[in-house]
LOVO-901528 format. One line per 2 residues: number of its first residue (from 1); their letters; for each residue x, y, z of N, C-alpha, C. Coordinates in steps of 0.2 Angstrom, whole numbers, plus 5000, padded with zeros to 4 digits. Layout:
NUM> a> X,Y,Z,X,Y,Z,X,Y,Z | ... .
END
This chain:
1> mv> 5004,4994,5000,5001,5000,5000,5004,5006,5000 | 5003,5011,4995,5007,5017,4995,5005,5022,5001 .
3> ka> 5010,5024,5004,5009,5029,5009,5007,5036,5007 | 5002,5039,5010,4998,5046,5007,5004,5051,5009 .
5> ki> 5004,5055,5005,5009,5061,5006,5007,5064,5011 | 5013,5068,5014,5011,5072,5020,5015,5079,5017 .
7> if> 5011,5084,5015,5014,5091,5013,5012,5096,5017 | 5018,5100,5019,5017,5106,5023,5017,5112,5018 .
9> hi> 5013,5118,5019,5013,5124,5016,5015,5129,5023 | 5021,5131,5022,5022,5136,5027,5021,5144,5024 .
11> dm> 5017,5147,5027,5016,5154,5026,5017,5159,5032 | 5022,5164,5030,5024,5169,5035,5019,5174,5036 .
13> nc> 5017,5175,5041,5013,5180,5043,5013,5187,5042 | 5011,5191,5038,5012,5198,5037,5019,5200,5038 .
15> fy> 5023,5196,5032,5031,5195,5033,5035,5201,5034 | 5034,5206,5029,5039,5211,5030,5037,5215,5036 .
17> as> 5030,5217,5039,5028,5220,5044,5031,5216,5051 | 5031,5209,5051,5033,5205,5056,5041,5206,5056 .
19> ve> 5044,5206,5051,5052,5207,5051,5054,5213,5055 | 5050,5219,5053,5050,5225,5057,5051,5225,5064 .
21> qa> 5044,5222,5066,5043,5222,5073,5048,5217,5076 | 5050,5212,5073,5056,5208,5076,5062,5211,5078 .
23> ld> 5065,5215,5072,5071,5220,5073,5069,5225,5077 | 5063,5228,5078,5062,5235,5082,5056,5233,5088 .
25> pt> 5057,5229,5093,5052,5228,5098,5047,5233,5099 | 5049,5240,5099,5044,5244,5101,5038,5245,5096 .
27> lk> 5039,5242,5090,5034,5242,5085,5028,5236,5087 | 5030,5232,5091,5025,5226,5093,5020,5229,5096 .
29> gk> 5013,5226,5093,5008,5228,5095,5004,5234,5093 | 5009,5237,5088,5006,5243,5085,5003,5242,5077 .
31> av> 5000,5247,5074,4998,5247,5068,5004,5249,5064 | 5007,5244,5060,5012,5246,5057,5010,5243,5049 .
33> ai> 5014,5247,5045,5012,5246,5037,5018,5247,5033 | 5020,5244,5028,5025,5245,5024,5023,5249,5017 .
35> ag> 5026,5254,5015,5023,5257,5009,5029,5261,5005 | 5028,5262,5000,5032,5266,4996,5032,5273,4997 .
37> np> 5035,5278,4993,5035,5285,4995,5029,5288,4992 | 5024,5290,4997,5018,5294,4995,5019,5300,4991 .
39> ke> 5023,5303,4991,5025,5309,4987,5027,5307,4980 | 5028,5301,4979,5030,5298,4972,5024,5295,4968 .
41> rr> 5019,5296,4972,5012,5292,4971,5013,5285,4971 | 5019,5282,4974,5019,5274,4975,5016,5273,4983 .
43> gi> 5011,5277,4984,5008,5277,4990,5003,5271,4992 | 5005,5266,4990,5001,5260,4991,5004,5254,4996 .
45> lv> 5000,5251,5000,5003,5247,5006,5005,5240,5004 | 5010,5239,5004,5014,5232,5002,5011,5227,5007 .
47> tc> 5011,5228,5013,5009,5224,5018,5007,5228,5025 | 5003,5225,5030,5003,5228,5036,5002,5223,5041 .
49> sy> 5002,5225,5047,5002,5220,5054,4995,5219,5055 | 4994,5214,5059,4987,5212,5060,4983,5218,5065 .
51> ea> 4987,5221,5069,4985,5227,5072,4982,5232,5067 | 4985,5233,5062,4982,5237,5056,4976,5234,5053 .
53> ra> 4977,5228,5052,4971,5225,5048,4964,5226,5053 | 4966,5225,5059,4959,5226,5064,4957,5232,5064 .
55> kg> 4960,5237,5061,4957,5244,5060,4954,5245,5053 | 4953,5240,5049,4950,5240,5042,4957,5242,5037 .
57> vy> 4962,5241,5038,4968,5243,5034,4970,5236,5031 | 4971,5237,5024,4973,5229,5020,4978,5232,5014 .
59> tt> 4982,5226,5014,4987,5227,5008,4984,5229,5002 | 4987,5234,4998,4985,5237,4992,4982,5243,4993 .
61> mp> 4979,5244,4999,4975,5250,5000,4980,5257,4999 | 4977,5261,4997,4981,5268,4996,4984,5271,5003 .
63> vw> 4989,5274,5004,4992,5277,5010,4986,5281,5012 | 4983,5286,5009,4979,5291,5011,4973,5288,5015 .
65> ea> 4971,5283,5011,4964,5280,5014,4966,5276,5021 | 4972,5272,5021,4974,5269,5026,4975,5273,5033 .
67> kr> 4977,5279,5031,4978,5284,5037,4972,5287,5039 | 4968,5287,5036,4961,5290,5037,4958,5285,5041 .
69> kc> 4957,5279,5039,4955,5274,5043,4958,5272,5050 | 4966,5274,5050,4969,5272,5056,4974,5277,5056 .
71> pe> 4973,5283,5060,4977,5289,5061,4984,5287,5064 | 4984,5282,5068,4990,5281,5072,4994,5276,5068 .
73> ll> 4993,5275,5062,4996,5270,5058,5004,5271,5056 | 5009,5268,5058,5015,5270,5057,5018,5267,5050 .
75> ll> 5020,5271,5046,5021,5269,5040,5029,5268,5039 | 5032,5262,5037,5039,5262,5036,5040,5261,5029 .
77> pp> 5046,5263,5026,5048,5261,5019,5051,5254,5019 | 5050,5250,5013,5053,5243,5014,5061,5243,5013 .
79> nf> 5063,5238,5017,5070,5237,5017,5071,5230,5015 | 5073,5230,5009,5073,5222,5005,5080,5218,5009 .
81> ek> 5085,5222,5010,5090,5217,5013,5088,5216,5020 | 5084,5217,5024,5082,5214,5030,5076,5208,5028 .
83> yr> 5072,5209,5024,5067,5204,5023,5071,5198,5019 | 5076,5200,5015,5081,5194,5012,5084,5190,5017 .
85> aa> 5087,5193,5022,5091,5190,5027,5086,5185,5031 | 5080,5188,5033,5075,5184,5037,5073,5179,5033 .
87> sk> 5072,5179,5027,5070,5173,5022,5075,5168,5022 | 5081,5171,5020,5086,5165,5021,5086,5161,5027 .
89> am> 5086,5164,5033,5086,5162,5040,5079,5157,5041 | 5073,5159,5038,5067,5155,5038,5068,5148,5034 .
91> ft> 5071,5149,5029,5072,5143,5024,5078,5138,5026 | 5083,5142,5030,5088,5138,5033,5084,5133,5039 .
93> il> 5080,5135,5043,5077,5131,5047,5073,5126,5044 | 5069,5127,5038,5065,5122,5036,5069,5117,5033 .
95> ks> 5075,5119,5030,5079,5114,5027,5083,5109,5032 | 5083,5111,5038,5085,5107,5043,5081,5100,5044 .
97> yt> 5074,5101,5042,5070,5095,5042,5071,5090,5038 | 5071,5093,5031,5071,5089,5025,5074,5093,5019 .
99> nl> 5076,5090,5014,5079,5093,5008,5073,5094,5003 | 5067,5092,5005,5063,5093,5000,5059,5099,5002 .
101> ve> 5062,5104,5002,5059,5111,5002,5058,5115,4996 | 5053,5117,4994,5052,5121,4988,5049,5128,4989 .
103> pv> 5054,5133,4989,5052,5140,4990,5048,5142,4984 | 5042,5146,4986,5037,5148,4982,5038,5156,4981 .
105> si> 5040,5159,4986,5041,5166,4986,5045,5167,4993 | 5047,5173,4993,5051,5176,4999,5048,5173,5006 .
107> de> 5042,5173,5006,5039,5171,5013,5035,5165,5014 | 5036,5161,5009,5032,5154,5008,5035,5150,5005 .
109> gy> 5033,5142,5007,5036,5137,5004,5033,5131,5006 | 5034,5125,5001,5031,5120,5004,5037,5113,5006 .
111> ld> 5034,5109,5010,5039,5104,5013,5036,5098,5012 | 5039,5093,5009,5037,5086,5008,5040,5081,5014 .
113> vt> 5036,5080,5019,5037,5077,5026,5036,5069,5025 | 5034,5067,5020,5031,5060,5020,5036,5055,5022 .
115> si> 5042,5056,5022,5047,5051,5023,5050,5051,5031 | 5048,5057,5034,5052,5058,5041,5045,5059,5046 .
117> vn> 5039,5057,5044,5034,5058,5050,5028,5054,5047 | 5024,5051,5052,5018,5048,5049,5012,5053,5051 .
119> ga> 5006,5051,5049,5001,5056,5049,5000,5058,5056 | 5000,5053,5061,4998,5055,5068,5003,5061,5071 .
121> da> 5008,5061,5068,5014,5065,5071,5015,5072,5067 | 5011,5072,5061,5011,5078,5058,5010,5085,5061 .
123> iq> 5005,5085,5065,5004,5091,5069,5010,5092,5073 | 5012,5088,5077,5017,5089,5081,5023,5092,5079 .
125> la> 5025,5089,5073,5031,5092,5069,5030,5099,5066 | 5024,5101,5064,5022,5108,5062,5021,5112,5068 .
127> en> 5019,5110,5074,5020,5114,5080,5027,5116,5082 | 5032,5110,5080,5039,5111,5082,5042,5117,5078 .
129> iq> 5041,5116,5070,5043,5121,5065,5041,5129,5068 | 5034,5129,5069,5031,5135,5070,5034,5139,5076 .
131> kr> 5035,5134,5081,5039,5136,5088,5045,5138,5086 | 5050,5135,5082,5057,5137,5081,5057,5144,5078 .
133> ll> 5052,5145,5071,5052,5151,5068,5051,5157,5073 | 5047,5156,5078,5045,5161,5081,5050,5162,5088 .
135> ee> 5053,5157,5090,5058,5158,5096,5064,5161,5093 | 5067,5157,5086,5073,5159,5085,5073,5165,5080 .
137> ld> 5068,5167,5076,5068,5172,5073,5063,5177,5075 | 5058,5175,5079,5053,5180,5081,5049,5182,5076 .
139> lp> 5047,5177,5072,5043,5177,5066,5037,5173,5066 | 5031,5175,5066,5025,5170,5066,5024,5168,5059 .
141> cs> 5021,5162,5058,5018,5158,5053,5012,5153,5054 | 5009,5153,5048,5003,5148,5048,5005,5142,5044 .
143> ig> 5003,5136,5046,5005,5130,5043,4999,5126,5040 | 4998,5124,5034,4993,5120,5031,4996,5112,5030 .
145> ia> 4993,5108,5032,4995,5101,5031,4990,5097,5027 | 4992,5093,5021,4988,5091,5018,4991,5085,5014 .
147> pn> 4987,5081,5009,4991,5076,5005,4993,5079,4998 | 4992,5086,4997,4995,5089,4990,4995,5096,4992 .
149> kf> 4999,5099,4987,5001,5106,4988,4995,5111,4987 | 4990,5109,4984,4986,5114,4983,4981,5114,4989 .
151> la> 4979,5107,4992,4976,5108,4999,4981,5110,5004 | 4986,5109,5004,4991,5113,5010,4991,5120,5009 .
153> kt> 4990,5122,5003,4990,5131,5002,4984,5133,5004 | 4978,5130,5003,4972,5132,5005,4972,5131,5012 .
155> as> 4974,5125,5015,4974,5125,5022,4978,5130,5027 | 4983,5132,5024,4987,5138,5028,4984,5144,5028 .
157> dm> 4978,5146,5024,4976,5152,5024,4969,5152,5029 | 4967,5146,5031,4962,5146,5035,4962,5148,5041 .
159> kk> 4968,5149,5045,4969,5151,5051,4975,5155,5052 | 4974,5162,5052,4979,5166,5054,4978,5171,5058 .
161> pm> 4983,5173,5062,4990,5171,5062,4991,5165,5066 | 4997,5162,5066,4999,5156,5070,4995,5151,5070 .
163> gi> 4992,5149,5065,4987,5144,5063,4991,5137,5061 | 4987,5131,5063,4990,5125,5060,4983,5121,5058 .
165> tv> 4983,5121,5052,4976,5117,5049,4978,5111,5044 | 4974,5106,5046,4974,5099,5042,4969,5100,5038 .
167> lr> 4970,5098,5030,4963,5097,5026,4965,5092,5023 | 4960,5087,5023,4960,5080,5019,4956,5081,5013 .
169> kr> 4957,5077,5009,4954,5077,5002,4947,5075,5003 | 4944,5071,5008,4937,5070,5009,4933,5075,5013 .
171> qv> 4937,5080,5014,4934,5086,5017,4933,5091,5012 | 4934,5092,5006,4933,5096,5002,4926,5098,5000 .
173> pe> 4922,5093,4999,4916,5095,4998,4912,5100,5004 | 4914,5097,5010,4912,5102,5015,4915,5108,5017 .
175> ml> 4921,5108,5016,4925,5114,5017,4926,5119,5011 | 4926,5117,5005,4927,5121,4999,4922,5122,4995 .
177> wh> 4916,5118,4994,4912,5119,4989,4908,5125,4989 | 4906,5127,4995,4902,5132,4997,4905,5140,4995 .
179> lp> 4912,5139,4994,4916,5145,4993,4915,5148,4986 | 4916,5154,4985,4915,5158,4979,4922,5155,4975 .
181> tq> 4921,5155,4968,4926,5152,4964,4933,5155,4964 | 4934,5162,4966,4939,5166,4966,4943,5164,4973 .
183> em> 4939,5161,4977,4944,5158,4984,4948,5152,4983 | 4947,5150,4977,4952,5144,4974,4959,5146,4972 .
185> hg> 4964,5144,4975,4970,5146,4972,4971,5145,4965 | 4974,5150,4961,4974,5149,4953,4968,5152,4950 .
187> ig> 4963,5155,4953,4958,5158,4950,4957,5165,4952 | 4959,5170,4946,4960,5176,4948,4952,5180,4945 .
189> es> 4952,5186,4945,4947,5189,4944,4943,5188,4937 | 4948,5189,4932,4945,5187,4925,4942,5180,4924 .
191> ta> 4945,5175,4927,4943,5168,4926,4937,5167,4931 | 4937,5170,4936,4930,5169,4940,4925,5172,4936 .
193> kk> 4926,5178,4933,4920,5181,4929,4919,5177,4923 | 4923,5174,4920,4921,5169,4913,4918,5163,4916 .
195> la> 4920,5160,4922,4916,5155,4926,4908,5156,4927 | 4908,5162,4930,4901,5165,4932,4897,5166,4926 .
197> eh> 4900,5169,4919,4895,5169,4914,4892,5161,4911 | 4896,5157,4914,4894,5150,4913,4890,5147,4920 .
199> nm> 4888,5151,4923,4884,5148,4929,4888,5145,4934 | 4894,5146,4935,4899,5143,4940,4901,5148,4944 .
201> kt> 4898,5149,4949,4900,5155,4955,4903,5152,4961 | 4902,5145,4962,4906,5143,4969,4910,5137,4966 .
203> ig> 4914,5135,4970,4919,5128,4969,4914,5123,4968 | 4909,5122,4971,4905,5117,4970,4902,5116,4964 .
205> di> 4900,5123,4961,4898,5123,4955,4902,5121,4949 | 4909,5121,4950,4914,5118,4946,4914,5110,4947 .
207> ak> 4913,5108,4952,4914,5101,4953,4907,5098,4950 | 4903,5100,4949,4896,5098,4947,4897,5097,4940 .
209> rn> 4901,5101,4936,4902,5100,4929,4906,5095,4928 | 4906,5093,4920,4910,5088,4918,4918,5090,4916 .
211> ek> 4922,5086,4918,4930,5089,4916,4930,5090,4909 | 4927,5087,4904,4928,5089,4897,4925,5096,4895 .
213> el> 4919,5098,4900,4916,5103,4898,4921,5109,4901 | 4923,5109,4906,4929,5114,4908,4935,5114,4903 .
215> eq> 4937,5108,4900,4943,5109,4895,4940,5112,4889 | 4935,5111,4886,4932,5115,4881,4932,5122,4882 .
217> lm> 4930,5124,4889,4930,5131,4890,4936,5135,4891 | 4941,5131,4895,4947,5135,4896,4953,5131,4895 .
219> gk> 4952,5126,4891,4959,5121,4889,4962,5118,4895 | 4967,5118,4895,4972,5114,4902,4970,5117,4907 .
221> vg> 4969,5124,4908,4968,5127,4914,4961,5124,4917 | 4956,5124,4913,4949,5121,4914,4950,5114,4918 .
223> ir> 4955,5110,4915,4955,5103,4918,4959,5103,4925 | 4963,5108,4926,4966,5109,4932,4962,5112,4938 .
225> iw> 4958,5118,4935,4953,5119,4939,4947,5114,4942 | 4944,5110,4938,4940,5105,4939,4945,5100,4944 .
227> qk> 4951,5098,4942,4953,5093,4947,4954,5096,4955 | 4955,5103,4955,4957,5106,4961,4949,5106,4965 .
229> sy> 4944,5106,4961,4938,5107,4965,4936,5100,4968 | 4940,5095,4967,4940,5088,4970,4946,5087,4975 .
231> gi> 4950,5092,4975,4955,5092,4980,4961,5087,4976 | 4961,5087,4970,4967,5084,4967,4972,5088,4964 .
233> de> 4978,5085,4965,4985,5090,4964,4990,5084,4963 | 4993,5083,4957,4998,5078,4958,5005,5081,4957 .
235> re> 5006,5088,4958,5012,5090,4957,5016,5089,4964 | 5022,5087,4962,5028,5085,4967,5031,5092,4971 .
237> vd> 5032,5090,4976,5036,5097,4980,5044,5096,4977 | 5046,5101,4973,5052,5101,4969,5056,5107,4971 .
239> pe> 5061,5106,4973,5066,5111,4976,5069,5116,4971 | 5068,5113,4965,5072,5117,4959,5066,5120,4955 .
241> sv> 5060,5119,4956,5055,5122,4952,5054,5129,4951 | 5056,5132,4957,5055,5140,4958,5060,5143,4953 .
243> yd> 5065,5141,4952,5070,5144,4948,5069,5144,4940 | 5064,5140,4939,5061,5140,4931,5059,5147,4930 .
245> tk> 5061,5152,4926,5059,5158,4924,5053,5157,4918 | 5047,5159,4920,5042,5159,4914,5041,5166,4910 .
247> sv> 5042,5171,4914,5042,5178,4911,5047,5183,4915 | 5048,5188,4911,5052,5192,4913,5050,5199,4912 .
249> gs> 5049,5203,4917,5044,5209,4916,5047,5215,4921 | 5044,5221,4920,5046,5228,4923,5040,5233,4924 .
251> sm> 5039,5235,4929,5034,5240,4929,5036,5247,4932 | 5033,5252,4930,5034,5258,4935,5028,5262,4935 .
253> ts> 5028,5266,4942,5022,5269,4943,5025,5276,4943 | 5021,5281,4939,5023,5287,4938,5021,5292,4943 .
255> pk> 5026,5297,4945,5024,5303,4950,5018,5306,4948 | 5016,5306,4942,5010,5311,4940,5006,5306,4935 .
257> dl> 5000,5308,4934,4996,5304,4928,5000,5306,4922 | 5001,5300,4917,5003,5301,4910,4997,5302,4906 .
259> ve> 4998,5307,4903,4992,5310,4898,4994,5311,4891 | 5001,5310,4889,5003,5311,4882,5006,5305,4881 .
261> lr> 5005,5304,4874,5008,5297,4870,5016,5297,4872 | 5019,5303,4870,5026,5304,4871,5029,5302,4877 .
263> el> 5025,5304,4883,5026,5301,4890,5026,5294,4891 | 5022,5291,4887,5021,5284,4887,5027,5281,4884 .
265> fd> 5028,5284,4879,5035,5281,4875,5041,5281,4879 | 5041,5287,4882,5048,5287,4887,5048,5282,4891 .
267> mi> 5043,5280,4894,5043,5276,4900,5044,5269,4896 | 5042,5267,4891,5042,5261,4887,5049,5261,4885 .
269> qv> 5053,5266,4884,5059,5265,4882,5063,5262,4887 | 5062,5266,4894,5065,5263,4900,5064,5256,4901 .
271> ls> 5058,5255,4902,5056,5247,4904,5059,5242,4900 | 5058,5244,4892,5061,5239,4887,5069,5238,4888 .
273> gk> 5072,5243,4890,5079,5242,4892,5080,5237,4898 | 5077,5237,4903,5076,5234,4909,5075,5226,4907 .
275> vs> 5069,5226,4903,5067,5219,4901,5072,5215,4898 | 5076,5219,4893,5080,5216,4888,5087,5215,4892 .
277> sr> 5089,5218,4897,5095,5217,4902,5094,5211,4905 | 5088,5210,4908,5086,5204,4912,5086,5198,4909 .
279> lr> 5083,5198,4902,5083,5193,4898,5090,5190,4896 | 5094,5195,4893,5100,5193,4891,5105,5191,4896 .
281> sk> 5104,5194,4902,5108,5191,4908,5107,5183,4909 | 5101,5182,4907,5100,5174,4909,5099,5171,4902 .
283> nl> 5102,5173,4897,5102,5170,4891,5094,5168,4887 | 5090,5172,4890,5083,5170,4888,5080,5175,4881 .
285> ag> 5075,5172,4879,5071,5176,4874,5063,5174,4875 | 5059,5177,4873,5052,5175,4873,5047,5176,4868 .
287> tt> 5042,5173,4866,5038,5173,4861,5032,5178,4862 | 5031,5179,4868,5024,5183,4869,5027,5190,4873 .
289> lq> 5023,5196,4870,5026,5202,4874,5019,5204,4876 | 5019,5207,4882,5014,5210,4886,5015,5217,4888 .
291> iq> 5010,5221,4887,5009,5228,4891,5004,5228,4896 | 5005,5231,4902,5000,5233,4906,4999,5240,4908 .
293> fr> 4993,5242,4907,4991,5249,4909,4987,5249,4917 | 4989,5254,4921,4985,5254,4926,4983,5262,4925 .
295> ta> 4975,5263,4925,4973,5270,4924,4974,5274,4931 | 4971,5281,4932,4971,5284,4936,4966,5282,4941 .
297> dw> 4960,5278,4938,4955,5275,4943,4955,5269,4944 | 4963,5267,4944,4964,5259,4946,4961,5253,4942 .
299> kn> 4959,5255,4935,4958,5250,4932,4964,5247,4928 | 4965,5240,4928,4970,5237,4926,4969,5234,4918 .
301> it> 4973,5236,4913,4972,5233,4906,4978,5229,4904 | 4978,5224,4902,4983,5221,4899,4982,5219,4891 .
303> rs> 4986,5219,4887,4987,5217,4880,4994,5214,4879 | 4992,5210,4874,4999,5205,4871,4999,5204,4864 .
305> is> 5004,5201,4862,5005,5198,4855,5011,5193,4854 | 5009,5189,4851,5015,5183,4851,5018,5184,4844 .
307> fk> 5023,5181,4844,5028,5181,4838,5031,5173,4837 | 5034,5171,4831,5036,5166,4829,5043,5164,4833 .
309> ng> 5046,5170,4832,5054,5169,4835,5054,5174,4841 | 5058,5172,4846,5059,5176,4852,5061,5183,4851 .
311> ls> 5059,5187,4857,5061,5194,4858,5066,5194,4863 | 5072,5199,4862,5076,5199,4868,5079,5206,4867 .
313> ak> 5080,5208,4862,5083,5214,4862,5080,5220,4862 | 5082,5225,4866,5079,5232,4868,5074,5234,4862 .
315> ed> 5078,5235,4857,5074,5239,4851,5068,5235,4849 | 5068,5229,4849,5063,5224,4846,5058,5225,4852 .
317> ie> 5059,5225,4858,5054,5225,4863,5051,5232,4863 | 5055,5237,4862,5053,5243,4862,5048,5244,4857 .
319> re> 5050,5243,4851,5045,5245,4845,5039,5240,4845 | 5039,5234,4848,5032,5230,4848,5028,5232,4854 .
321> am> 5031,5235,4859,5027,5238,4864,5024,5244,4863 | 5028,5249,4859,5025,5254,4857,5019,5253,4852 .
323> kl> 5020,5249,4848,5014,5247,4843,5007,5245,4848 | 5009,5242,4853,5002,5239,4858,5000,5245,4860 .
325> vr> 5005,5249,4863,5002,5256,4866,4999,5259,4861 | 5001,5260,4855,4998,5265,4850,4990,5262,4849 .
327> kh> 4990,5255,4849,4984,5252,4846,4978,5251,4852 | 4980,5251,4858,4976,5250,4864,4975,5255,4869 .
329> wn> 4980,5260,4869,4978,5266,4873,4973,5271,4871 | 4967,5271,4875,4962,5275,4874,4962,5283,4877 .
331> ee> 4968,5286,4879,4969,5292,4881,4967,5293,4887 | 4965,5288,4891,4965,5289,4898,4971,5289,4903 .
333> pi> 4970,5294,4907,4976,5295,4912,4980,5289,4914 | 4987,5288,4914,4989,5281,4916,4994,5283,4922 .
335> rl> 4994,5279,4926,4998,5280,4933,5003,5274,4933 | 5002,5268,4931,5007,5263,4930,5008,5260,4923 .
337> lg> 5014,5258,4921,5015,5255,4915,5019,5250,4915 | 5018,5244,4912,5022,5238,4913,5023,5234,4907 .
339> va> 5029,5232,4906,5031,5228,4900,5034,5221,4902 | 5031,5215,4898,5034,5209,4900,5035,5205,4894 .
341> vs> 5040,5200,4895,5041,5195,4890,5040,5189,4893 | 5035,5184,4890,5034,5178,4893,5034,5172,4888 .
343> hv> 5033,5167,4889,5034,5160,4886,5042,5160,4883 | 5046,5161,4889,5053,5162,4888,5057,5155,4887 .
345> fn> 5061,5155,4884,5067,5150,4883,5073,5151,4883 | 5078,5146,4883,5085,5148,4884,5088,5148,4876 .
347> vk> 5090,5153,4874,5091,5154,4867,5097,5149,4865 | 5102,5147,4869,5106,5142,4868,5104,5135,4867 .
349> ee> 5098,5134,4869,5096,5127,4868,5090,5127,4863 | 5088,5133,4860,5081,5133,4856,5084,5135,4849 .
351> ae> 5083,5130,4843,5085,5131,4836,5080,5137,4835 | 5083,5142,4830,5079,5147,4827,5075,5144,4822 .
353> ql> 5068,5146,4821,5064,5144,4816,5066,5147,4809 | 5067,5143,4804,5068,5145,4797,5063,5149,4795 .
355> si> 5063,5155,4792,5057,5158,4789,5061,5162,4782 | 5056,5164,4779,5058,5168,4773,5063,5174,4774 .
357> fn> 5064,5176,4780,5068,5181,4783,5075,5179,4784 | 5076,5173,4786,5082,5171,4789,5085,5164,4785 .
359> ye> 5082,5162,4779,5084,5156,4775,5092,5157,4773 | 5092,5163,4770,5099,5166,4767,5104,5164,4772 .
361> kh> 5103,5167,4778,5108,5167,4783,5111,5159,4785 | 5106,5155,4784,5106,5147,4785,5110,5145,4780 .
363> ak> 5108,5147,4774,5112,5144,4768,5119,5146,4768 | 5120,5152,4771,5128,5155,4770,5132,5150,4775 .
365> ee> 5128,5147,4781,5131,5143,4786,5132,5136,4784 | 5129,5134,4779,5129,5127,4776,5136,5124,4775 .
367> pv> 5141,5128,4772,5147,5126,4771,5151,5125,4777 | 5151,5129,4782,5154,5129,4788,5151,5122,4792 .
369> lk> 5144,5122,4792,5142,5115,4796,5145,5109,4793 | 5146,5108,4786,5148,5102,4783,5156,5102,4785 .
371> lv> 5159,5107,4785,5166,5107,4787,5166,5104,4795 | 5162,5106,4799,5162,5104,4807,5160,5096,4806 .
373> eq> 5155,5095,4802,5154,5087,4802,5160,5083,4800 | 5164,5085,4795,5170,5082,4793,5174,5081,4798 .
375> ik> 5176,5086,4802,5181,5085,4807,5179,5082,4813 | 5172,5081,4814,5170,5077,4819,5170,5069,4817 .
377> rk> 5169,5068,4811,5170,5061,4809,5176,5059,4809 | 5182,5063,4808,5188,5061,4807,5191,5061,4815 .
379> yg> 5189,5066,4819,5194,5067,4825,5188,5065,4831 | 5182,5063,4831,5178,5063,4835,5173,5067,4837 .
381> et> 5167,5067,4841,5162,5071,4842,5163,5077,4847 | 5168,5075,4851,5171,5081,4855,5177,5085,4853 .
383> si> 5179,5084,4847,5184,5087,4845,5183,5095,4843 | 5177,5096,4842,5175,5104,4840,5168,5105,4842 .
385> qk> 5167,5110,4846,5160,5112,4849,5159,5119,4848 | 5153,5120,4848,5150,5127,4849,5153,5130,4854 .
387> gm> 5154,5137,4854,5156,5140,4859,5152,5141,4865 | 5153,5141,4871,5149,5142,4876,5149,5147,4880 .
389> kv> 5144,5151,4884,5144,5156,4887,5144,5154,4894 | 5149,5157,4897,5149,5156,4905,5144,5159,4909 .
391> kr> 5140,5154,4912,5133,5156,4915,5136,5161,4921 | 5132,5167,4921,5134,5172,4927,5129,5171,4932 .
393> ks> 5131,5173,4938,5128,5171,4943,5122,5178,4943 | 5116,5176,4945,5111,5181,4944,5112,5186,4948 .
395> nf> 5110,5193,4947,5110,5197,4951,5103,5201,4951 | 5102,5207,4955,5096,5210,4956,5092,5212,4949 .
397> es> 5097,5213,4945,5095,5217,4939,5092,5210,4935 | 5095,5204,4936,5093,5199,4931,5087,5195,4933 .
399> tt> 5083,5198,4937,5078,5194,4941,5072,5198,4938 | 5065,5194,4939,5059,5197,4937,5056,5200,4942 .
401> sf> 5058,5199,4950,5055,5203,4954,5058,5201,4961 | 5057,5206,4965,5060,5204,4972,5059,5198,4974 .
403> sk> 5053,5196,4974,5051,5189,4977,5055,5184,4975 | 5057,5184,4968,5062,5178,4966,5069,5180,4967 .
405> df> 5071,5186,4968,5078,5188,4968,5081,5185,4974 | 5077,5184,4980,5080,5181,4986,5083,5175,4985 .
407> ld> 5081,5170,4980,5082,5164,4979,5090,5164,4978 | 5093,5168,4975,5101,5168,4974,5103,5166,4980 .
409> dh> 5101,5168,4986,5105,5166,4992,5104,5159,4994 | 5099,5154,4990,5099,5148,4993,5104,5143,4988 .
END
């Protein structure tokens, strides 16, 4: 009989605010929030303490509104070096239990503890981990315990702060089916809206449908959503998976609303340079380019275009991004602009597709390729090889976000 898996999801509570309180005990028990510089219009809360949440303050709330709800709110600028050090210490503790630790972001991760504990002792192990994180780092966390990653993640959200929750597959109908679809991890606002258009407003509504029906509606995503509605998730805890870059992007919030096309183009130039630099530092290119607008009234708009061959050069990203801006900007004032390249691949491992535009180049290379083959046949396969670029260690500029950047420490 195959032993059921025991997966933990560790979710640090109000991580940035908790780190600040751990380093400065005078902040404990007080309403604390981490935010950017309000003078630069980056006045959005990144996170806030539970004391602040008790006053109606929440993450992503504008600073002015948070201060109105909670006049005593203490605003702190983010200090990423502090958070990075705390994250490294947190994952060091987790890895002392098992090497099957999968970091998901700076403040959460999965552990597969199947081989080191049985079901009866799982709660005791979770209590031990929670206690160590609190005693050694002064950082609170919630832990979800389940037979797979989806249920463990769902469970860790059920009791905060300092909760430990067990969620079994047989409990899914009772615990999850009554919830709105957007409560399911992996379902965002647009997906929830699409499901609602087909009379699926709760997780139970999804479960009552046929798997094929969901596949026809949403492709592979639909299959995964249907499986999750029954608590099915076959993904392994993979310590390496978080390093797989799926997209590279950059965004900027303007100090003032952008109302001129020239202003948007100026920002596109800067963002394209950053994205190109990050792609090239990782030897990546991508076949889909996306732009994001956030209007002055907080409406988010994304538009994308796909290509046969990958993009990585600044001038190519800039040119195509500007085309998307011209086509889709309706002259509403813009406060944030973003550029991202997705469906990325390693340019050293992917052969460029032949097209009417590059066949001449390949034709010119043909005599060289034949000569290489002759040398290999005569002196062996390893006698001549393509030049190899030495892999550079990632730095902050070569990462897609701070949440991923901390992984260089591991």
